Structures are given as C-alpha cells and as structure tokens.
C-alpha positions in Angstrom: 13.5 24.3 4.1 14.4 21.8 1.3 16.0 19.4 3.8 12.8 19.0 5.8 11.0 17.7 2.8 13.7 15.1 1.9 12.4 12.7 4.4 12.6 8.9 3.8 8.9 8.6 3.1 9.0 11.4 0.5 12.1 9.9 -1.1 10.4 6.5 -1.1 7.5 7.9 -3.0 9.5 10.1 -5.5 12.3 7.8 -6.7 10.1 5.1 -8.3 8.3 7.7 -10.4 11.2 7.8 -12.8 11.0 4.1 -13.7 7.2 3.9 -13.9 5.3 4.2 -17.2 4.3 7.9 -16.8 7.8 9.1 -15.6 9.5 6.9 -18.2 7.3 8.2 -21.0 7.9 11.8 -19.9 11.7 11.2 -19.8 11.6 9.7 -23.3 9.5 12.6 -24.7 11.7 15.2 -23.1 14.8 13.5 -24.6 13.1 13.5 -28.0 12.5 17.3 -27.7 16.0 18.1 -26.5 17.8 16.0 -29.1 15.2 16.4 -31.8 14.6 12.7 -32.2 11.1 12.1 -33.7 11.3 8.4 -33.3 11.5 8.8 -29.5 8.2 10.7 -29.6 6.5 7.6 -31.0 8.2 5.5 -28.3 6.9 7.8 -25.5 3.4 7.8 -26.9 3.4 4.0 -27.2 4.4 3.6 -23.6 1.6 5.9 -22.4 -1.0 4.2 -24.6 0.0 0.7 -23.8 -0.2 1.1 -20.0 -3.3 3.2 -20.2 -5.4 0.3 -21.5 -7.6 -1.6 -19.1 -6.7 -4.8 -20.9 -3.1 -4.2 -19.7 -3.7 -2.8 -16.3 -6.0 -5.6 -15.3 -3.5 -8.2 -16.4 -0.9 -6.5 -14.2 -3.1 -6.0 -11.2 -5.0 -9.3 -11.1 -2.1 -11.6 -10.1 -1.3 -9.3 -7.2 -4.9 -9.2 -6.0 -5.4 -12.9 -6.3 -2.2 -13.8 -4.6 -4.0 -14.3 -1.3 -7.7 -15.4 -1.2 -10.4 -13.0 0.0 -11.4 -13.7 3.6 -14.9 -13.2 4.9 -14.9 -11.5 8.3 -17.1 -14.2 9.9 -14.5 -16.8 8.9 -11.4 -14.9 10.0 -9.6 -16.7 12.8 -9.3 -14.9 16.2 -6.0 -13.2 16.8 -4.1 -11.2 19.4 -4.1 -8.1 17.2 -5.0 -6.6 13.8 -2.4 -4.5 12.0 -3.9 -1.8 9.7 -1.2 -0.9 7.1 -0.6 2.8 6.6 -1.1 5.1 3.7 -4.8 5.6 4.4 -5.0 9.3 5.1 -4.9 12.0 2.4 -3.3 15.0 4.1 -4.2 17.3 1.3 -7.9 16.7 1.7 -9.3 17.8 5.0 -12.9 18.3 5.9 -14.1 19.5 9.3 -10.5 19.3 10.5 -10.2 15.6 9.7 -8.2 14.2 6.8 -10.2 12.0 4.4 -9.0 8.4 4.1 -9.2 6.0 1.2 -10.4 2.5 1.1 -11.7 0.1 3.7 -8.6 -0.7 5.7 -9.5 1.4 8.7 -13.2 0.3 8.7 -12.3 -3.4 8.4 -9.7 -3.2 11.1 -12.1 -1.5 13.5 -14.9 -4.0 12.7 -12.5 -7.0 13.3 -11.9 -5.7 16.9 -15.6 -4.9 17.4 -16.5 -8.5 16.3 -14.0 -9.9 18.8 -11.7 -11.2 16.1 -8.8 -9.3 17.7 -8.1 -7.8 21.1 -5.9 -4.9 19.9 -5.8 -2.8 16.8 -2.4 -1.4 15.6 -2.1 1.7 13.4 0.9 2.8 11.5 2.9 5.8 12.7 3.5 6.9 9.2 4.4 10.6 9.1 3.6 12.8 6.1 5.4 16.2 5.7 2.0 17.9 5.2 0.8 16.6 8.6 1.9 17.7 12.1 1.1 14.4 13.6 1.3 10.8 12.5 -1.4 8.9 10.6 -1.8 6.6 13.6 -2.4 9.4 16.0 -5.3 10.7 13.8 -6.8 7.2 13.3 -6.5 6.5 17.0 -8.8 9.4 17.8 -11.3 8.3 15.2 -11.2 4.7 16.4 -12.0 5.9 20.0 -15.0 7.8 18.6 -16.1 4.5 16.9 -16.1 2.8 20.3 -12.7 1.2 20.5 -11.2 1.5 24.0 -8.0 3.5 24.1 -6.2 0.7 25.8 -7.0 -1.5 22.8 -5.2 0.8 20.4 -1.5 0.8 19.6 0.3 3.3 17.3 3.7 2.3 16.0 6.7 4.5 16.2 7.4 6.8 13.2 7.9 4.8 10.0 8.6 5.7 6.4 7.3 2.6 4.5 6.0 -1.0 4.8 9.5 -2.2 5.8 9.4 0.2 8.7 6.0 -1.0 9.7 7.3 -4.6 9.7 10.1 -3.7 12.1 7.8 -1.9 14.4 5.2 -4.7 14.3 8.0 -7.2 15.1 9.0 -5.2 18.1 5.5 -4.8 19.4 4.6 -8.4 18.9 7.7 -9.4 20.9 7.0 -7.0 23.7 3.3 -7.9 24.0 3.9 -11.6 23.2 1.4 -11.6 20.3 1.3 -15.0 18.6 -1.2 -14.4 15.8 -1.7 -11.1 14.0 -4.2 -10.2 11.2 -2.8 -7.8 8.6 -5.3 -5.6 6.8 -4.1 -3.9 3.6 -5.0 -3.3 0.0 -5.3 -6.5 -2.0 -2.7 -5.5 -4.5 -0.3 -4.5 -1.7 -0.7 -7.7 0.3 2.0 -9.8 -1.4 4.7 -7.2 -0.6 3.2 -6.7 2.9 3.3 -10.4 3.7 6.8 -10.7 2.4 7.8 -8.2 5.0 5.3 -9.1 7.8 5.6 -12.9 7.6 8.0 -13.2 10.5 6.6 -10.6 12.8 4.6 -13.2 14.8 4.2 -17.0 14.9 1.2 -16.7 12.5 0.3 -13.8 10.3 -3.1 -13.8 8.6 -3.6 -11.8 5.4 -6.9 -9.9 5.2 -6.9 -8.2 1.8 -9.4 -5.4 1.0 -10.0 -2.7 -1.7 -9.9 -4.8 -4.8 -9.3 -2.9 -8.1 -10.3 -5.7 -10.4 -13.2 -8.1 -10.5 -13.0 -11.9 -10.3 -14.4 -12.2 -13.8 -14.1 -9.7 -16.6 -14.6 -10.2 -20.3 -12.4 -8.1 -22.5 -14.3 -5.7 -24.7 -13.2 -3.1 -27.3 -13.4 -0.4 -24.6 -10.6 -2.1 -22.7 -8.2 -1.1 -25.5 -9.0 2.6 -25.2 -6.6 4.8 -23.2 -8.0 5.7 -19.7 -6.3 7.7 -16.9 -7.6 5.2 -14.3 -6.0 2.3 -16.1 -2.6 4.1 -16.3 -2.8 4.7 -12.5 -3.5 1.0 -11.9 -0.6 0.0 -14.2 1.7 2.3 -12.2 0.5 0.9 -8.9 1.0 -2.7 -10.0 4.4 -2.2 -11.5 5.6 -0.4 -8.4 4.4 -3.4 -6.3 6.4 -5.8 -8.6 9.4 -3.6 -8.2 9.0 -3.7 -4.4 8.6 -7.5 -4.4 11.8 -7.9 -6.5 13.7 -5.5 -4.4 12.9 -7.1 -1.0 13.4 -10.6 -2.4 16.8 -9.7 -3.8 17.8 -8.0 -0.5 16.6 -11.1 1.5 18.7 -13.4 -0.8 21.7 -11.2 -0.4 21.4 -11.2 3.4 21.1 -15.0 3.5 24.2 -15.3 1.2 26.2 -13.0 3.4 
C-alpha cells in the first residue's frame, strides 16, 4: 500500500518541502524542542516571519514572472501546436464529477487553438495517485466539450514532472514534425519550463499566464506583516530557483562528460 504512493511525482513534490522555508522552520523548531535550545526557537520564528512578508515574497517572485514578457493573444505567432503544462487539476476538489483546475492555462490553451494560433493542443499526461486517470485525459474531455475537435488534441504519455513533459513533447514534435510550439504555463514557472522545453522544437514560444505579482507595487507597512499567502509565494519562488539551479548544474555536468 505504501509503495503505490511512492511514485516519482509524489517524491518530486515531497522532497523539496524539507529545504523550503516552512519545512526548514519546522525542522529548526523541532530540533529546538528535542535538544532544548531556546536560541533555535528564535531562528525558526525569524525564518517563518521573514518569508511571510509580502515585501520578501514579491522580491522573490517578480524576477521569475518578468523573465519572459507577457504576450497578448492577438500578437502571438501562429504555431503547429500549443503545449499546456500540467499541474492544473486539483484531484482533491471535485464538483459534479469533474476536478477543479487552477489558473488560466487550460483556458488560454483552448483559446489559442480556437483563434487559429495553433492547429493542435497538447495536454500533460501527469498522473496523480488520487486520480484513476491522467490529467490530460480529463482535460481532453473538457476541451472537446469546449468545441476542440478530438483529432486536434494530444495527451502525452504518463509523466512525473516538467522534465518528463519535455521528453514527451520532444518525442511528439519529432513524430509530428512540429517546427514551432507555444508553451503555456504559469509566469513564475516559465523560466524552468523554457530551460527544459527550449530544444523540443525549432522554435518554442513562451506564453506566460497567472501572474502572482503586479507590474508596479509600492511597498507599504502592510507588506511587512506576516501573511500566509506571502509564505506560500515565497515557497513557490524558492522551489523554482532550486529547480533552475538543479537543471542547469545537470546540463553543465552532461556537457562536461
């Protein structure tokens, strides 16, 4: 029973928790309790407070979101296909038999096809232990309901993360001879996605959506108050930086060998 939950996608989500602010603070506080070190309690609280400030989370998130410019749909070049990155569905929230999804990735991908910007839409075959079918299979049915022809929809093979999506997209592009692909994903995730997707076709166009920060934001005293949302954004941003570093180091190692 335990083994079935130790899937790559679950491991990929769980392991980084222990090096992110919340997990790190909990580890420090637990160590303080076990070894009765009051000084470590202060360290744990400082970690939580620091990364729970909007003044900090925005500074972490903004460089990621502004890495690639926002692209208006009307100015998006035509392409052979649009790839909608996975991680949209929330398997634990189901209404009327359909899992809810977060953000605009699915809607933007469908709209790009409906506007004639791409001939084909590609969904991720990400599989969650809480779902009996892949995310792509669910989104495929919804896309057909939105008017997208079934022959214009591709679902990748089962993947565990963005790197897996890149491998599948590379295979599909080679088989279908796609030259230009639009990648739709969250703005803060786009740098890591493009690092992995850049060689999947002759040209890969980033289409970032779902921005967490605004273009202009003046710092106010409220930005220095602890907020749960700010802590969540700090965690997301730091995880993305970890991912960028990991894949760049791995790429450098491969070139060196």
